[in-house]
C-alpha positions in Angstrom: -36.3 4.8 1.2 -35.4 1.6 3.0 -36.8 1.4 6.5 -34.2 -1.0 8.0 -31.4 -3.4 7.2 -32.0 -7.2 7.4 -31.2 -9.1 10.6 -29.2 -12.3 10.4 -31.0 -15.4 11.8 -30.0 -16.8 15.2 -28.4 -19.7 13.3 -26.2 -17.4 11.2 -25.3 -15.3 14.2 -24.3 -18.5 16.0 -22.1 -19.5 13.1 -20.3 -16.2 13.1 -19.8 -16.0 16.9 -18.6 -19.5 17.3 -16.7 -19.8 14.0 -15.2 -16.3 13.7 -15.6 -14.1 16.8 -14.3 -16.8 19.2 -11.2 -17.4 17.1 -10.6 -13.7 16.8 -10.8 -13.2 20.6 -8.9 -16.3 21.6 -5.9 -15.4 19.3 -5.5 -12.1 21.2 -6.9 -8.7 20.3 -3.9 -6.8 21.5 -1.0 -9.2 21.5 -0.9 -12.7 20.2 -1.6 -15.9 22.2 0.7 -18.1 20.3 -1.0 -21.4 21.0 -4.3 -20.2 19.8 -2.8 -18.5 16.7 -1.2 -21.7 15.7 -4.4 -23.7 16.4 -6.8 -21.5 14.5 -4.6 -20.8 11.5 -3.9 -24.5 11.1 -7.5 -25.7 11.3 -9.8 -22.8 10.4 -11.3 -23.2 6.9 -12.3 -19.5 6.6 -9.9 -17.5 8.7 -10.9 -14.1 7.3 -14.7 -14.8 7.3 -14.5 -14.1 3.6 -16.8 -17.0 2.6 -19.1 -16.3 5.5 -19.8 -12.7 4.6 -20.0 -13.5 0.9 -22.8 -16.0 1.7 -24.6 -13.5 4.0 -24.6 -10.7 1.5 -26.1 -13.0 -1.1 -28.6 -14.6 1.3 -29.9 -11.4 2.7 -29.4 -9.3 -0.4 -27.8 -6.4 1.4 -24.3 -5.0 1.9 -25.2 -3.9 5.4 -27.0 -6.1 7.9 -27.6 -6.5 11.6 -25.7 -9.3 13.4 -25.6 -10.2 17.0 -21.9 -10.0 17.9 -21.4 -11.3 21.4 -24.3 -9.9 23.4 -25.0 -6.8 21.2 -26.8 -6.4 17.9 -24.3 -4.8 15.6 -24.5 -3.4 12.1 -22.0 -5.0 9.7 -20.9 -2.6 7.0 -19.7 -4.1 3.7 -20.8 -1.2 1.3 -18.0 0.9 -0.1 -19.7 4.3 0.4 -21.1 3.3 3.9 -17.6 2.3 5.0 -16.2 5.6 3.8 -18.9 7.6 5.7 -18.5 5.7 9.0 -14.7 6.4 9.0 -15.1 10.0 7.9 -17.5 10.7 10.7 -15.3 9.1 13.3 -15.1 9.7 16.2 -17.8 12.4 16.5 -20.7 10.2 15.2 -18.9 6.8 15.2 -16.8 6.6 18.3 -14.4 3.7 19.0 -16.3 0.8 20.4 -16.2 -2.9 21.0 -13.6 -5.1 22.6 -10.7 -2.8 21.6 -12.0 0.3 23.4 -12.6 -1.6 26.6 -9.2 -3.3 26.4 -7.2 -0.2 25.7 -8.5 1.3 29.0 -6.3 -1.2 30.8 -3.0 0.3 29.5 -3.7 3.6 27.9 -7.1 5.0 29.1 -6.4 8.5 27.6 -5.1 7.3 24.2 -6.2 9.4 21.2 -7.7 6.2 19.7 -10.5 6.0 22.2 -10.9 9.7 22.9 -13.7 12.0 21.8 -14.6 15.7 21.5 -12.0 18.3 22.4 -9.8 15.6 24.1 -9.6 13.7 20.7 -8.9 16.9 18.8 -6.1 17.9 21.2 -4.5 14.5 21.3 -4.9 14.0 17.5 -3.0 17.3 16.9 -0.3 16.2 19.2 0.1 12.8 17.6 0.2 14.3 14.1 2.7 16.9 15.2 5.1 14.3 16.7 4.7 11.6 14.0 4.6 14.3 11.3 1.7 12.9 9.3 1.5 16.0 7.0 5.3 16.2 6.2 6.7 14.4 3.1 9.4 13.0 5.3 10.0 13.0 9.1 12.5 15.5 10.3 14.4 12.7 12.0 14.2 10.3 9.1 18.0 10.3 8.6 18.6 9.4 12.2 15.9 6.7 12.1 17.4 5.2 9.0 20.8 5.0 10.8 19.1 3.1 13.7 17.5 0.6 11.3 20.7 0.0 9.4 22.7 -0.4 12.6 20.3 -2.8 14.2 19.8 -4.9 11.0 23.6 -5.2 10.8 23.9 -6.3 14.5 21.0 -8.8 14.2 22.3 -10.3 10.9 25.6 -11.4 12.4 24.3 -14.5 14.0 21.1 -14.8 11.9 17.9 -13.0 11.0 15.7 -15.8 9.7 12.7 -16.4 12.0 9.9 -14.3 13.5 11.6 -14.4 16.9 14.7 -12.9 15.3 12.7 -10.2 13.7 10.7 -9.5 16.8 13.9 -8.8 18.8 15.1 -6.6 16.0 11.9 -4.5 16.0 11.9 -4.3 19.8 15.3 -2.7 19.7 14.5 -0.4 16.8 11.3 0.8 18.6 13.1 1.6 21.8 15.8 3.6 20.1 13.4 5.5 17.9 10.9 6.3 20.6 13.2 6.9 23.5 16.7 7.1 22.1 19.9 5.1 22.4 19.6 5.2 26.2 16.7 2.7 26.0 18.4 0.3 23.6 18.9 -2.5 26.2 15.8 -1.7 28.4 13.9 -4.9 27.6 11.7 -4.3 30.7 9.8 -1.3 29.3 8.2 -3.4 26.4 7.8 -6.4 28.7 5.7 -4.3 31.1 3.6 -3.0 28.1 3.1 -6.6 26.8 1.9 -7.8 30.2 -0.7 -5.1 30.2 -1.7 -5.9 26.7 -2.1 -9.6 27.7 -4.4 -8.5 30.5 -6.4 -6.4 28.0 -6.9 -9.6 25.9 -8.9 -11.1 28.8 -12.6 -10.6 29.1 -12.0 -10.3 32.9 -9.7 -7.2 33.0 -8.2 -5.4 36.0 -9.5 -1.9 36.5 -5.9 -0.8 37.0 -3.0 -3.1 36.1 -0.2 -3.6 38.6 2.1 -3.0 35.7 0.6 0.4 34.9 2.6 2.4 37.5 6.1 0.9 36.8 5.6 1.1 33.0 4.6 4.8 33.1 7.4 5.5 35.6 9.8 4.3 32.9 8.1 6.3 30.2 8.2 9.5 32.3 11.9 9.0 33.0 12.6 8.8 29.2 10.5 11.8 28.6 12.5 13.7 31.2 15.8 12.5 29.7 14.5 13.6 26.2 17.4 12.2 24.1 17.8 14.3 21.0 16.3 13.0 17.7 13.9 10.7 19.4 10.1 10.9 19.4 10.3 11.4 23.2 12.4 14.6 22.6 10.1 15.8 19.9 7.0 15.3 22.1 8.6 17.9 24.4 8.9 20.4 21.6 5.5 20.3 19.9 2.5 22.1 21.5 0.5 20.2 24.1 -2.0 21.0 26.9 -3.2 19.4 30.1 -5.7 17.5 28.0 -2.9 15.8 25.9 -1.7 13.3 28.5 1.6 12.9 26.6 2.8 9.8 28.2 -0.4 7.9 27.4 0.0 8.6 23.7 3.3 6.7 23.7 2.2 3.1 24.2 0.4 3.2 20.8 3.7 4.3 19.1 5.5 1.5 20.9 3.3 -1.4 19.9 2.6 0.0 16.4 6.4 -0.1 15.7 7.3 -3.2 17.6 4.4 -5.4 16.7 2.4 -4.0 13.8 5.4 -2.8 11.8 7.4 -6.0 12.6 4.6 -8.3 11.5 3.9 -6.4 8.3 7.5 -6.2 7.4 8.0 -9.9 7.7 4.9 -10.6 5.7 6.0 -8.1 3.0 9.4 -9.8 2.8 7.7 -13.2 2.4 5.5 -11.9 -0.4 8.4 -10.2 -2.2 10.8 -13.2 -2.2 7.9 -15.5 -3.2 7.4 -13.4 -6.3 10.8 -13.2 -8.0 9.5 -10.9 -10.7 8.6 -8.3 -8.2 11.8 -8.8 -6.3 13.8 -8.2 -9.5 11.9 -5.0 -10.1 12.6 -4.0 -6.5 16.3 -4.6 -6.8 16.5 -2.5 -10.0 14.6 0.3 -8.1 17.0 0.0 -5.2 20.0 0.2 -7.5 18.9 3.6 -8.7 18.8 5.1 -5.2 21.3 6.0 -2.5 20.1 3.8 0.3 22.4 5.4 2.8 20.2 8.5 2.7 16.6 9.0 3.9 15.8 10.7 0.6 16.8 7.6 -1.3 14.8 5.2 0.9 11.8 7.6 0.6 11.9 7.2 -3.2 11.5 3.4 -3.1 7.9 3.7 -4.3 7.6 0.0 -5.4 8.9 -1.2 -2.0 6.4 1.0 -0.2 3.7 -0.4 -2.4 4.7 -4.0 -1.5 4.4 -3.1 2.2 0.9 -1.6 1.6 -0.1 -4.7 -0.3 1.1 -7.0 2.5 -1.1 -4.9 4.9 -4.1 -5.2 2.6 -3.7 -9.0 2.1 -3.1 -9.7 5.8 -4.5 -6.8 7.9 -3.2 -6.7 11.4 -6.5 -5.0 12.3 -9.0 -7.5 10.8 -12.1 -5.8 12.4 -12.9 -2.1 13.0 -15.4 -1.5 15.9 -17.4 1.7 16.1 -20.5 2.8 18.0 -22.9 5.6 17.0 -23.2 8.5 19.3 -26.2 9.9 17.4 -28.5 8.7 14.7 -27.1 8.6 11.2 -28.2 7.5 7.7 -26.3 4.8 5.8 -27.6 3.7 2.4 -30.9 5.5 3.0 -31.5 3.7 6.3 -31.4 5.4 9.7 -29.0 3.8 12.1 -30.0 4.6 15.8 -27.7 6.1 18.3 -25.7 3.7 20.5 -25.6 1.1 17.7 -22.4 -1.0 17.5 -20.9 -1.0 14.0 -18.5 -3.6 12.6 -16.3 -3.1 9.5 -14.6 -6.4 8.6 -11.3 -5.4 6.9 -10.4 -9.1 6.5 -13.4 -9.5 4.2 -13.5 -6.1 2.5 -9.9 -6.4 1.4 -10.5 -9.8 -0.1 -14.0 -9.4 -1.5 -13.7 -11.1 -5.0 -17.0 -9.7 -6.1 -15.8 -6.1 -5.8 -12.0 -6.1 -5.5 -10.3 -7.2 -8.8 -7.0 -7.8 -7.0 -8.6 -9.6 -4.0 -6.3 -12.6 -3.8 -3.3 -11.5 -5.8 -0.1 -9.8 -4.8 -0.6 -6.6 -6.7 1.7 -3.8 -5.5 1.1 -1.9 -8.8 -2.3 -0.9 -7.4 -0.6 1.4 -4.9 1.5 3.1 -7.5 -1.5 4.5 -9.2 -2.4 6.8 -6.3 -6.0 5.6 -6.2 -8.0 5.6 -3.0 -10.1 2.5 -2.3 -12.5 3.1 0.6 -12.6 -0.6 1.4 -8.9 -0.8 2.1 -8.4 0.4 5.7 -5.4 -1.5 7.0 -4.1 1.9 8.4 -7.5 3.2 9.3 -9.3 5.8 7.3 -11.1 9.1 7.3 -10.5 11.5 10.1 -8.9 8.7 12.2 -6.3 7.5 9.7 -3.2 6.3 11.5 -1.2 9.4 12.5 2.0 7.4 12.1 1.2 6.0 8.7 4.0 7.7 6.8 6.6 7.1 9.5 5.7 3.4 9.7 5.9 3.0 5.9 9.3 4.7 5.9 10.6 2.4 8.6 9.3 -0.7 6.8 11.0 0.5 3.5 14.2 1.2 5.4 14.2 -2.2 7.0 13.4 -4.1 3.8 15.8 -2.1 1.7 18.6 -2.8 4.2 17.8 -6.5 4.3 17.5 -6.9 0.5 20.6 -4.9 -0.2 22.8 -7.3 1.8 21.4 -10.7 1.2 19.1 -12.8 -0.9 16.2 -14.4 1.0 14.2 -17.5 0.3 10.9 -18.2 2.1 11.1 -21.7 3.7 7.7 -21.5 5.5 4.8 -20.9 5.4 4.6 -21.6 1.7 3.4 -18.9 -0.7 2.9 -20.1 -4.3 2.9 -17.2 -6.7 0.9 -19.3 -9.2 -2.0 -19.7 -6.7 -4.3 -17.2 -5.0 -2.8 -15.7 -1.8 -4.2 -17.5 1.2 -6.4 -15.6 3.6 -4.0 -16.0 6.5 -0.2 -16.1 6.8 1.2 -17.3 10.2 4.1 -14.9 10.7 5.0 -16.8 13.9 6.1 -19.7 11.8 7.9 -17.6 9.2 11.4 -18.9 8.4 13.8 -17.7 5.7 17.1 -18.8 4.3 19.7 -16.2 3.5 22.4 -16.4 0.8 25.0 -14.0 -0.5 23.9 -11.5 -3.2 26.2 -13.1 -5.8 23.9 -16.1 -6.0 21.2 -14.0 -7.7 20.7 -15.2 -11.2 
C-alpha cells in the first residue's frame, strides 16, 4: 500500500499558482471580470492547465499529488475512480471548500451548495423537489417553453447576434421562470445579485454586503406574490422546514439560469453552426418533432447531447474545491482530515491520454447513455446539480427556437471543425450572423 502521494516542487507549485490560479481568480470566480477574461484568453498559452497537469502526472508518476494552492497544501485528483469517490462522498466526507465556499457566504450563506449534515439533506430535498430532478419533465415545462419562445421572438426583432444580446435574453427568461411575469422588467433584482457576486470575487469580502437586504427584500416579495407556474410558486407548495431557508436557495437558481445556462447555450450554438454536419442532423431531428410542445422539445436528444458536449469542452466550473471532514483512503493512500482537495474539470475533460474525444466535438458520446466519472460539468455524485434536467430542457428549448427560425453563422471567435477544439472559447466576443432558413443548402 502506498504511504503517501508525491508533493510538487516549490517551482512547479509556483508555476501553477502564477500561471493558472492567478488567471482563474482574476477572471472572476462568481461573475466575469471582462477585462481580465479578454486579457487571459487572448494571451494564455494553456488556459485549461491541460499541458501543465499532463506534465505533472508524467513527472511525478501519479494521478494524485499534493500541490500548494495559494497558502494551503491541496490534493489534486486526476484519477477516474478517485474523482468518483470524492464526489460520491460529498458533502459528508468531502465538504465544499476553497474560494467558492468563502465567496458564496457573501450572498447566500445558507445555500445547499455549502451546507452539511441535516441542513444539507433538508435543503437538498427542497431543491430537488422544486427543480424536479427525478421527474422526466418538469411539471411547468410547457409554461417555461412558452416563456423561452416568447422572449426569443421579442429579442430577435432587432437582433440576437452577440453575447450582450443573449445575456439580456437569459436575464429576462430567468426572471420570468423563477418569479413569474411580474418580474419580467425588474432588472434591479439581478443587478443586486451581480453586485454581491462581484464582491464575492474579491479576496477582501464584506461580512455582510450592503446589497444583501435589498436583494432579499425583493426575493421575499416575489415569494409572497407566488405567481402561478413559477419556481417561486412551487417553492411554496413543496415541503420545507425552518432549516430550509427558502429564499437563500433562490440565488443559485438565478445565476445558474442567467449566467451558466446563457454561456453554455451560446457555446453550444457556436459549436453546432461550426459543424454543419451536426447541424444538418439536428435540423432533421427537429423536423420530426412538434416544437410547440414541451414533449417535442424533450425528445431532441441530439440537441441535448450538443449542450452537454459544449459543457464538457468548456466547463463553466473549471475547478471543483472540496475539503475532507475526516480521513479517507484514495488509491490506497490515506488522506488526512481537513485536507483541501482539487478536481480540475478543465483538465479531466480534455485529458488526451484517457479521453478519446478530448478535443473533438462529439455529441454522439452523450447518446450512448454512458457515465464518465471524469466529466463533471454539472457536478457529480450526491451533489449533482439539482437543476440539471431543467437547465438542459431550457437550453434545448432556446436552441430549438433559434434554429427553427433562422440559420446562424459564427463570425467570432473562430471554430475550425477540421482542427482540435481550442481549450477556451471567449463567449464575451461571440458574434453570429443570421439569415433566413431558405438560404440553407
